Every structure is written in structure tokens, then in C-alpha cells.
C-alpha positions in Angstrom: 0.1 0.2 -0.1 3.1 2.5 0.9 4.7 1.6 -2.3 1.8 2.2 -4.6 1.1 5.6 -2.5 4.7 6.7 -3.0 4.7 5.7 -6.7 1.5 7.3 -7.6 2.9 10.6 -5.6 6.0 10.3 -7.9 4.4 9.9 -11.2 2.1 12.8 -10.1 4.8 15.1 -9.2 6.7 14.1 -12.5 3.7 14.7 -14.8 2.8 18.2 -12.9 6.4 19.2 -13.2 6.5 18.4 -17.1 3.3 20.3 -17.5 4.6 23.5 -16.1 8.2 23.1 -17.3 7.1 22.2 -21.1 5.7 24.8 -23.4 5.2 21.7 -25.8 5.6 22.1 -29.5 3.1 20.3 -31.2 4.2 19.0 -34.9 1.8 19.2 -37.8 2.5 17.5 -41.4 1.6 19.6 -44.4 2.2 17.9 -47.3 3.2 21.1 -48.8 6.1 23.3 -49.0 5.0 26.5 -46.5 7.0 29.5 -47.0 4.8 32.0 -45.0 2.7 32.3 -41.6 0.6 34.6 -39.9 -2.1 34.3 -37.0 -5.5 36.0 -36.8 -6.0 38.5 -34.2 -7.2 35.9 -31.8 -4.4 33.5 -32.4 -6.9 30.7 -32.8 -6.0 30.4 -36.6 -3.1 30.5 -38.4 -2.6 31.8 -42.1 -0.3 29.6 -44.0 1.0 30.0 -47.8 1.8 26.6 -49.5 4.5 27.7 -52.5 4.4 24.7 -54.7 0.5 24.3 -54.5 -0.1 28.1 -54.9 -2.6 28.2 -52.3 -3.4 30.1 -48.9 -4.6 27.9 -46.0 -6.9 28.7 -42.9 -5.8 26.6 -40.3 -7.3 25.7 -36.8 -4.5 26.3 -34.7 -5.3 23.7 -32.0 -5.8 21.1 -34.1 -3.8 21.6 -37.5 -7.1 21.2 -39.3 -7.6 23.2 -42.6 -10.8 25.5 -42.3 -10.5 27.0 -45.7 -8.4 27.2 -48.9 -8.0 30.1 -51.3 -6.0 30.4 -54.5 -3.0 32.3 -55.0 -0.7 33.0 -57.6 2.3 31.2 -58.5 5.2 30.7 -55.9 2.9 31.8 -53.0 5.4 32.9 -50.1 5.2 35.9 -47.4 1.8 36.8 -46.0 0.4 39.7 -43.9 -3.0 40.8 -42.5 -4.6 44.0 -41.6 -7.1 42.7 -39.9 -9.9 42.3 -42.7 -7.9 41.1 -45.6 -4.9 39.0 -45.9 -2.2 39.6 -48.6 -0.1 36.8 -49.9 3.4 37.6 -52.2 3.2 35.6 -55.2 6.8 35.5 -55.8 7.2 34.0 -59.2 4.5 35.4 -60.9 5.3 39.0 -59.2 1.8 39.6 -57.9 0.1 40.1 -54.3 -3.1 38.3 -54.0 -5.7 40.0 -51.5 -7.9 37.5 -49.4 -10.9 39.1 -47.6 -11.1 37.1 -44.3 -14.5 36.9 -43.4 -15.5 34.6 -46.5 -11.9 34.0 -47.5 -12.4 34.7 -50.8 -9.8 36.5 -53.5 -10.9 39.9 -54.2 -8.0 41.2 -56.1 -4.4 41.0 -57.4 -1.6 43.6 -57.7 1.5 43.9 -59.6 4.8 44.1 -57.9 8.1 44.5 -58.8 11.1 41.9 -59.3 12.1 39.6 -56.6 9.0 40.6 -54.4 9.4 38.6 -51.0 8.7 40.6 -47.8 5.3 42.4 -47.0 4.0 44.2 -44.1 0.5 45.8 -43.0 0.5 49.3 -42.9 -1.7 50.9 -40.0 -3.2 53.8 -42.1 -4.4 50.9 -44.4 -3.1 48.7 -46.9 0.2 47.1 -47.8 4.1 47.2 -48.6 6.1 45.2 -50.5 9.7 45.1 -50.8 11.0 44.0 -54.2 14.6 43.1 -53.9 15.8 42.8 -57.8 14.2 46.1 -58.6 15.3 48.4 -55.8 12.1 49.4 -55.1 8.7 49.5 -52.5 5.3 48.7 -54.0 2.4 50.2 -52.1 -1.0 48.5 -52.5 -4.4 49.6 -51.7 -7.0 46.8 -51.0 -9.7 48.9 -52.3 -7.8 49.8 -55.6 -5.3 47.0 -56.3 -5.0 47.6 -60.1 -3.1 51.0 -59.1 -0.5 50.2 -56.8 2.3 53.1 -55.9 6.1 52.6 -56.6 9.1 54.1 -54.6 11.8 53.8 -56.7 15.6 54.2 -55.9 15.4 51.9 -52.6 19.2 51.5 -52.8 20.0 48.8 -53.1 18.7 45.1 -52.5 15.9 45.8 -50.0 15.0 42.7 -48.3 13.2 43.0 -44.9 10.1 45.7 -44.6 8.2 46.4 -41.5 5.8 48.9 -40.4 5.5 50.7 -37.1 3.0 53.3 -35.8 4.0 56.0 -38.1 7.4 54.9 -39.8 8.1 52.3 -42.5 11.6 50.6 -42.2 13.4 48.7 -45.1 16.6 46.8 -44.7 19.0 47.2 -47.9 22.1 44.5 -48.5 24.4 47.1 -50.1 25.3 49.3 -48.3 24.1 47.3 -45.0 21.6 49.8 -43.7 18.0 50.0 -42.3 15.9 53.1 -44.4 13.3 55.0 -42.3 10.5 56.4 -44.2 7.8 58.7 -42.6 4.3 58.8 -43.9 4.2 60.6 -46.9 7.8 60.4 -47.8 9.7 59.0 -50.8 12.8 59.1 -49.8 14.1 58.1 -46.4 14.5 60.5 -43.3 17.3 58.4 -41.9 19.8 55.8 -43.2 20.9 53.8 -40.5 24.3 51.9 -40.8 24.0 48.4 -39.8 26.1 45.1 -39.3 27.1 42.8 -42.5 24.1 41.2 -44.0 21.0 42.5 -42.6 17.8 40.6 -43.8 14.6 40.1 -41.3 13.0 43.4 -39.7 10.3 43.2 -37.1 8.4 46.5 -35.7 8.2 47.6 -32.0 6.2 49.7 -29.8 7.7 53.4 -30.0 8.6 53.0 -33.6 11.5 50.8 -32.8 12.7 47.8 -35.1 14.6 44.6 -34.5 16.6 43.7 -37.3 18.5 40.4 -38.1 22.0 40.3 -39.5 24.3 37.7 -40.2 25.7 37.8 -36.7 23.4 39.5 -34.4 19.9 41.1 -33.8 19.9 45.1 -33.3 17.2 47.4 -32.1 17.0 50.4 -33.9 15.1 53.6 -32.7 13.3 54.8 -35.7 12.6 58.1 -34.4 16.2 59.1 -33.7 17.9 57.0 -36.4 20.5 54.9 -34.1 21.1 51.4 -32.7 20.2 51.3 -29.1 20.5 47.5 -28.4 22.7 45.0 -29.6 23.2 41.1 -29.2 25.5 39.0 -30.7 23.8 35.8 -32.1 23.7 33.8 -35.3 19.9 33.3 -36.2 17.6 31.7 -38.7 14.8 34.3 -38.4 12.9 36.9 -36.3 9.3 38.0 -35.3 8.2 40.2 -32.9 4.7 40.4 -30.8 4.0 43.4 -28.8 7.4 44.2 -26.9 8.9 41.0 -27.2 11.2 40.0 -30.1 11.2 36.2 -30.6 14.3 34.7 -32.0 14.8 31.4 -34.0 18.0 29.6 -33.5 19.1 26.3 -34.6 18.0 24.8 -31.3 15.7 27.1 -29.5 13.6 30.0 -29.7 14.7 32.9 -27.7 11.9 35.3 -26.1 13.5 38.6 -25.5 12.4 42.0 -24.4 12.9 45.3 -26.3 16.4 45.7 -25.3 17.1 42.2 -26.3 17.8 40.8 -22.7 16.5 37.3 -22.9 13.3 36.3 -20.5 12.6 32.4 -21.6 13.8 30.0 -23.9 12.0 27.2 -25.8 14.2 24.2 -27.3 13.3 23.4 -31.0 14.2 20.4 -33.0 14.1 19.9 -36.7 15.0 22.2 -39.4 12.5 24.9 -38.9 13.6 28.2 -41.1 10.9 30.8 -40.3 9.0 32.0 -37.1 5.5 33.8 -37.1 4.3 35.3 -33.9 1.0 34.9 -32.6 -1.1 36.3 -29.4 0.2 33.6 -26.9 2.6 31.7 -28.8 4.4 31.2 -32.1 4.4 29.0 -35.2 7.5 27.4 -36.9 8.0 26.5 -40.7 10.0 23.9 -41.8 9.8 23.9 -45.8 12.5 21.1 -46.0 10.0 18.4 -44.3 6.9 19.8 -45.5 5.5 20.6 -41.8 4.9 23.2 -39.5 5.0 23.3 -35.3 2.9 25.2 -33.0 3.8 26.6 -29.5 0.7 27.7 -28.4 1.7 29.1 -24.8 5.2 30.7 -24.1 7.1 29.9 -21.0 6.9 32.5 -18.0 10.0 34.7 -18.1 13.1 33.9 -15.8 14.2 37.5 -15.4 17.6 36.4 -16.7 19.7 38.9 -18.9 22.8 38.0 -21.2 26.1 39.7 -21.0 25.9 39.8 -24.8 22.7 41.9 -25.0 24.1 45.6 -24.8 22.8 49.2 -25.5 25.4 51.1 -27.0 26.1 53.9 -24.9 29.6 55.1 -26.1 27.4 56.9 -29.2 26.9 60.5 -29.3 23.2 61.0 -29.4 22.5 62.7 -32.7 19.7 65.5 -33.7 16.4 63.7 -33.7 15.3 63.1 -37.1 12.1 65.2 -38.0 9.7 63.1 -39.9 8.8 65.4 -43.1 5.2 65.1 -44.3 4.9 65.1 -48.1 1.4 65.2 -49.7 0.1 62.1 -51.4 1.2 61.9 -55.0 -1.7 62.8 -57.7 0.7 61.4 -60.5 2.4 58.6 -59.5 4.8 58.9 -62.7 6.1 62.4 -61.6 9.6 62.4 -60.8 9.9 62.4 -56.8 11.5 65.0 -54.6 14.9 63.4 -53.5 16.3 65.3 -50.4 19.6 64.3 -49.5 19.1 61.5 -46.9 20.3 61.5 -43.3 23.0 59.1 -42.7 23.3 58.5 -38.8 26.4 57.1 -37.4 26.6 53.9 -35.6 28.3 52.1 -33.1 31.0 49.4 -33.9 29.1 45.9 -33.8 29.5 43.8 -30.6 32.3 41.3 -31.0 30.5 37.5 -31.0 31.5 35.5 -27.9 31.1 31.8 -28.1 28.9 31.4 -25.0 27.9 34.8 -23.1 27.5 34.4 -19.2 24.2 34.9 -17.8 24.0 37.5 -15.2 21.1 38.4 -13.0 20.7 42.1 -13.9 18.1 44.5 -14.7 17.0 45.0 -18.3 18.4 48.0 -20.2 16.0 50.8 -20.6 15.4 51.6 -24.3 16.4 54.8 -25.7 13.8 57.9 -25.6 11.1 57.8 -28.1 10.1 61.3 -30.3 6.7 62.0 -30.8 4.6 59.7 -33.1 4.2 61.3 -36.7 1.0 60.6 -39.0 0.5 56.9 -39.7 1.4 55.3 -43.1 -1.3 55.1 -45.6 -0.8 52.9 -48.6 -2.2 55.6 -50.9 1.1 57.6 -49.8 3.5 55.6 -51.7 5.6 52.5 -51.4 6.3 49.6 -53.1 8.4 46.4 -52.0 10.2 43.2 -52.8 12.8 41.4 -50.8 14.9 38.5 -51.9 18.5 37.5 -51.5 21.4 38.2 -54.0 21.6 34.5 -54.3 19.7 32.6 -56.6 16.3 31.0 -55.6 16.4 27.4 -55.0 13.3 25.4 -55.7 12.1 23.7 -52.7 
């Protein structure tokens, strides 16, 4: 009797510990090469793009059941949602399919430039696409998809794109920089030099942006045009949700605050190449194995910080960059006014260390944020496409 009681208690204890300690990742087979993912506002559904099937799916997050399908163009890849419309970049077709969410029907298609890949929803309405081979950005109004607006001269090789409350940020490969555009502007209000090889960018509150480079993740304050935090890490992808930055590495997902101090870690296995952040968790895509994974709940924050996550303090504070407001263009073929872009000095990138020591410290305070300009609208002007300089590899 005593043995049974002790054994029962031991089993119960182990199960309880496992339930508390493990933010379980649930794997789902897809039977297709998935290239894009975005959650709905509730986090109950995930939208996935099937690259090889030229489709977009609405999937129930809890079970992986496909609730609806919509036809997209050839090479369905990056996704973005404004809450009413879902936009899918069709990489090979050089178009963007627009899908109404309430009935999951295709309501239009917009043409974009060569090398289109990354897309973001604009807070003022519409979408912006980075066109990597066209050195341009495309702005799309879902109400008038046949008349997209193009911003040219995004030099050069734009790759990542993200929008904050009032700014649009685009990473470029040559030179390695983050271009920051204010609402209504065709030229960047600030050009922030970055470490080599910037790719993905994700927005944070207060007009800040997390940027993934080859050897680090940095946080740029778009209002003042400077790097305010940097962490040496080799990662595959990043995403954001509120003031949290999710960093996908080879063996884990690190959840960090806006100063890049780690809050918690979720171990991962397999060959996931991209991450999408939801209301409570995240999704991982594995195109190689035609599968995806879901973490429905993030683990509790540990409060630990990493010595490699620093806020550069030896750089003089530059003068705030004023967000010039230009009127919306009536003639999209007119030559844009091109004032000299502002190039802001940046601190030397942090030297990567093999295994940074974990230190119990308070998170670094992010830099002060300038007042918020007017939100960006898709009718302002922006066009986008992203793609690496290397040729595309067929899945």
C-alpha cells in the first residue's frame, strides 16, 4: 500500500513538473512547402502559404485542421494581414493576392516588382512590399489593387520590411543599412548603417525595429535614427509580438524584451527556417520537411539577462530626425523629390562571443522615443520586394 502511494505521488509529481516546465511544441504535417505564416487577431487560427500548391490556407491552430483554402499566384510566399484582408506575395508571378478574411475569397491582385518577397501591413491601411531585384517598394491599396504606387531608388537590394505606428523601415544589403521612411515621404528620413548582411526586420512599440543580421540582432530607434540595443547571435529568423522579440536559432527560440534581454527559451528540434508570432505563442515552418509546429503558450519569463545584450552607450546622441510629411502623389509617374538622406553614425558592432555568461541584472532601458508622426497609408507611396542576391532554390 505504501509503495503504491509513493509511486502514485512520484508519477503525479513528474507529470505536474512536465506540464509546468514544457511549453510543448506540437508538430503538424502539411504535405506542402510552407513559406509564409501569420496568426489571426485571436491567435486561434493560422494562415499558411503553400508555395508549391499556389494556395493560402486558414488552419485551426489547436488541431492543424485546414478550415479554408484560397487560390493564390505562382510561388505563394510571404503573408501579412491588416485584420480585414490577407495579402500573399506570389514570388514567381510578381503579384500579390488579396483575400477577404470574413469569407476567405480572393478580392483582387496587385502587380509588384522583381524579387518581391517580404510584405507588411500598414497602420494607415494597405500593404507595402519590398522588391529586392527592382530596388523599389510597392504600396498596395486593397480598395484599388489595380493601381499600386511605387517608390523607386531604394538602394540597394531591399530585403526586409516592417511598419510601426508611423514609420516604414526597410533593410538593404548594399550598403548594409536600415532605411526609415515617414508617412507621405518618398525618400528615407534616416539611413542607419547596420552590421553586415541585414535581412529580416520586425516592428516594436515606440517606432522601434528589431533587425536580423548575419552575426547579430539589433534594435533601431526609428525616431532618432540610431541603434539602441545589440545582441551577438547567429539566428535564422526573427518575429515580434508587442514588446517581445522572438529569435529563432538552430536549437531554440529565445524570447527577449525590447532591449534584447532574454526572458525565456523554448527548445526546438528539426530544421525550421522561419517563425511567426501569435497572441500567446508562435508557429515554426519547415519547408524542407513539409511541416510546421505550434507553441500555443510561451513559458514564463525567467528575468535573466545575457552579457552579450547591450545598449550601445558610447555613441553621441544625434539630433532627432524630423519626419517630413509630404502630400500624397496625384501623379505616380512624376519624378519624386529627393532630398539628401540623413546618414546617422552607428556604434561598432559587438564582437560575438562563443557562450555569453548569464548575469542577473535589470533589463536595459530603451532610448527615449520622439513624438509620433502621422500614420502611413497605402496611398502615400511605397512598393516592395525582397530577395537575397543568391538565386532562388526550388523546394
